[in-house]
N, C-alpha and C positions, 0 to 999 in steps of 0.2 A: 882733480886739475883738470884746468877750465879748456874748453875746446881752441881757444887761441894758442893756449901756450902746446897745447897738442899739435895747432898746425904749424908751428914756428919751428917748434922739434922737428919734423919729418922732412922739413924744406930742404937741409943740407942731404940728407938721405936720397931723396925723391932726386935731387940734381946729382950726387952720384951713379944713382942708376941710369938717367938721362946718356950721362957721359960714359958712363960703359957699355948700354947698348949701341951707343952710335960709333966708338971704336968698334968694340965688336962686329957691327954690322959692316964697317969699313973694311975690315980685318978677310973676314968672310967674303968681300968686294960684292957685298949686296948694296953698299952706298960707297960711291967714288970722289975723291977729296976734290975734284972738280966743283962739287956742289956747295963748296963753302965760303966761297966769296959770295954766293947770292945770300947764304944762312948769315954769314957777317953781316953784311949790307940790310939785312929786316932783322935785325935784333933790336932796335926800336919797337918793333911790333910787339914782341913778348913781355917789355916793361910797360907799355901801356894796356897790354890784358892782365896783365899781374895787379897794376893800377885801380884797374877797369873792377877787376874783383874784390879787393880791397874796398872800394866803394861801396858796390853791391852789399857788401858783407857787412859794413857801417849802419847802412841802410834800413835793412831788415834787421838788424839789432836795434835798431832805435823803433819799430815801429810795435813792438811788444811791450 
């Protein structure tokens, strides 16, 4: 199995872990829900970071 397939297969479980951790932190009153409007407002940063990561991986593969 190639690394790309492994990475694609890991995205959904990692997403569930992150969402679960955030919900747990909220339940334990570590993170307050008042922060979410700021997080939602900055979601494009996550998309940009993901895209930059894909580009970096592409250029690293083409160098070999």
